[in-house]
MITIVO-330010 format. One record per residue: residue number from 0; residue in three letters; x, y, z of N, C-alpha, C, CB in turn. Coordinates in steps of 0.2 Angstrom, whole numbers, plus 2048, in hexadecimal, padded with zeros to 3 digits. Glycine has a CB too. Layout:
// residues N
   seq   type   n_X   n_Y   n_Z   ca_X   ca_Y   ca_Z   c_X   c_Y   c_Z   cb_X   cb_Y   cb_Z
   NUM    ala     X     Y     Z      X      Y      Z     X     Y     Z      X      Y      Z
...
//
This chain:
// residues 66
   seq   type   n_X   n_Y   n_Z   ca_X   ca_Y   ca_Z   c_X   c_Y   c_Z   cb_X   cb_Y   cb_Z
     0    met   7A6   E88   D5B    7A2    E85    D60   7A7   E81   D65    79D    E80    D5D
     1    lys   7A5   E82   D6B    7AA    E7F    D70   7A8   E77   D71    7A9    E82    D77
     2    ala   7AD   E73   D73    7AC    E6C    D74   7A6   E6A   D79    7B3    E69    D77
     3    ala   7A5   E6E   D7E    7A0    E6D    D83   799   E6E   D7F    7A0    E72    D89
     4    glu   798   E73   D7A    792    E73    D77   791   E6E   D72    792    E7A    D73
     5    leu   797   E6B   D6F    796    E66    D6A   794   E5F   D6E    79D    E65    D66
     6    arg   797   E5E   D74    795    E58    D77   78E   E58   D79    799    E58    D7E
     7    gln   78A   E5D   D79    783    E5D    D7B   77F   E5B   D75    781    E64    D7D
     8    lys   782   E5B   D6F    77E    E59    D69   77E   E51   D68    781    E5C    D63
     9    asp   779   E4F   D65    779    E48    D63   77D   E46   D5D    771    E45    D62
    10    val   77D   E40   D5B    781    E3E    D55   77F   E42   D4F    781    E37    D54
    11    ala   778   E42   D4E    776    E45    D48   778   E4D   D48    76E    E44    D47
    12    gly   777   E50   D4D    779    E57    D4E   780   E58   D4C    777    E59    D55
    13    leu   784   E53   D4F    78C    E54    D4E   78D   E53   D46    790    E4F    D52
    14    glu   78A   E4E   D43    78B    E4D    D3C   789   E53   D38    787    E47    D39
    15    ala   784   E56   D3A    781    E5D    D36   786   E62   D37    77A    E5F    D39
    16    glu   789   E63   D3D    78E    E68    D3F   794   E67   D3B    78F    E68    D47
    17    val   797   E61   D3A    79D    E5F    D37   79C   E61   D2F    79F    E58    D37
    18    lys   796   E5F   D2D    794    E61    D26   794   E69   D25    78D    E5E    D24
    19    ser   791   E6C   D29    791    E73    D29   797   E77   D29    78C    E76    D2F
    20    leu   79C   E74   D2E    7A2    E77    D2E   7A7   E75   D28    7A6    E74    D34
    21    gln   7A6   E70   D25    7A9    E6E    D1F   7A7   E72   D19    7A8    E67    D1D
    22    lys   7A1   E74   D19    79E    E79    D14   7A1   E80   D15    797    E79    D14
    23    ala   7A2   E82   D1B    7A4    E88    D1D   7AC   E89   D1B    7A3    E8A    D24
    24    his   7AF   E83   D1C    7B7    E83    D1B   7B8   E83   D13    7BA    E7C    D1E
    25    phe   7B4   E7F   D10    7B4    E7F    D08   7B3   E87   D06    7AF    E7B    D05
    26    gly   7AE   E8A   D08    7AD    E91    D06   7B3   E95   D08    7A7    E94    D09
    27    leu   7B6   E95   D0D    7BC    E98    D0F   7C2   E97   D0B    7BE    E97    D17
    28    arg   7C3   E91   D09    7C8    E8F    D04   7C7   E92   CFE    7C9    E87    D04
    29    met   7C1   E92   CFB    7C0    E95    CF5   7C1   E9D   CF5    7B8    E94    CF3
    30    gln   7BF   EA0   CFB    7C1    EA7    CFC   7C8   EA8   CFC    7BD    EAA    D02
    31    lys   7CC   EA4   CFF    7D3    EA5    CFF   7D6   EA4   CF8    7D6    E9F    D04
    32    ala   7D3   E9F   CF4    7D6    E9E    CED   7D4   EA4   CE9    7D3    E98    CEA
    33    thr   7CF   EA7   CEA    7CD    EAD    CE6   7D0   EB4   CE9    7C6    EAD    CE4
    34    gln   7D3   EB3   CEE    7D6    EB9    CF2   7D1   EBD   CF5    7DB    EBC    CEE
    35    gln   7CC   EBB   CF7    7C6    EBF    CFA   7C6   EBE   D02    7C0    EBD    CF7
    36    leu   7CA   EBA   D04    7CA    EB8    D0B   7CF   EBD   D0F    7CC    EB1    D0D
    37    asn   7CC   EC1   D14    7D0    EC6    D17   7D4   EC3   D1D    7CC    ECB    D1A
    38    asn   7D0   EBE   D21    7D3    EBB    D27   7D4   EB4   D26    7CE    EBC    D2D
    39    thr   7DB   EB2   D24    7DC    EAB    D23   7DC   EA7   D29    7E3    EAB    D1F
    40    ala   7DC   EAA   D2F    7DC    EA6    D35   7D6   EA2   D36    7DD    EAA    D3B
    41    thr   7D0   EA4   D32    7CA    EA1    D33   7CB   E9A   D30    7C5    EA5    D2F
    42    leu   7CF   E99   D2B    7D0    E92    D28   7D2   E8D   D2D    7D5    E92    D22
    43    gly   7D7   E8F   D31    7DA    E8B    D37   7D4   E8A   D3C    7E0    E8E    D3A
    44    asp   7D1   E8F   D3D    7CB    E8E    D42   7C6   E89   D40    7C8    E95    D44
    45    thr   7C4   E89   D3A    7BF    E85    D38   7C2   E7E   D37    7BC    E87    D31
    46    arg   7C8   E7D   D35    7CB    E76    D35   7CB   E73   D3C    7D2    E77    D32
    47    arg   7CD   E77   D41    7CD    E75    D48   7C6   E73   D4A    7D0    E7A    D4D
    48    ala   7C1   E77   D48    7BA    E76    D4B   7B8   E6F   D48    7B6    E7C    D49
    49    ile   7BA   E6E   D41    7B8    E68    D3E   7BB   E62   D42    7BA    E68    D37
    50    ala   7C1   E62   D43    7C5    E5D    D47   7C1   E5C   D4E    7CC    E5F    D48
    51    arg   7C0   E61   D51    7BD    E61    D58   7B6   E5D   D57    7BC    E68    D5B
    52    ala   7B2   E5F   D52    7AB    E5C    D52   7AC   E55   D50    7A7    E60    D4C
    53    lys   7B1   E53   D4B    7B2    E4C    D49   7B4   E48   D4F    7B7    E4C    D43
    54    thr   7B8   E4A   D53    7BB    E47    D59   7B5   E45   D5E    7C0    E4B    D5D
    55    ile   7B1   E4A   D5F    7AB    E49    D64   7A6   E44   D61    7A8    E4F    D66
    56    leu   7A5   E44   D5A    7A1    E40    D56   7A3   E39   D57    7A0    E42    D4F
    57    ala   7AA   E38   D56    7AD    E31    D56   7AC   E2E   D5D    7B4    E31    D54
    58    glu   7AD   E32   D62    7AC    E30    D69   7A5   E2E   D6B    7AE    E36    D6E
    59    lys   7A0   E32   D68    799    E30    D69   798   E29   D66    795    E35    D67
    60    gln   79A   E29   D60    799    E22    D5C   79C   E1C   D5F    79B    E23    D54
    61    arg   7A2   E1D   D62    7A5    E18    D65   7A1   E16   D6B    7AC    E19    D67
    62    ala   79F   E1B   D6F    79B    E19    D75   795   E16   D73    79A    E20    D79
    63    ala   792   E18   D6E    78B    E15    D6C   78C   E0D   D6A    788    E19    D66
    64    ala   792   E0C   D67    793    E05    D64   795   E00   D6A    79A    E05    D60
    65    lys   797   E03   D70    798    DFE    D75   792   DFB   D79    79C    E01    D7A
//
């Protein structure tokens, strides 16, 4: 998901997105551990997506606190 799409979501939506991405990342890690993962690049992609969503979430929370 692109940053522009994430910025359109509210705080609750972003928290749900982070949780969803973390579950997906965990599943990919388990697939890698059992050697069932074909495309290991997806691990990095999900990690970056989590970081992107967390960054935007922090920005929105900081803006709401002011």
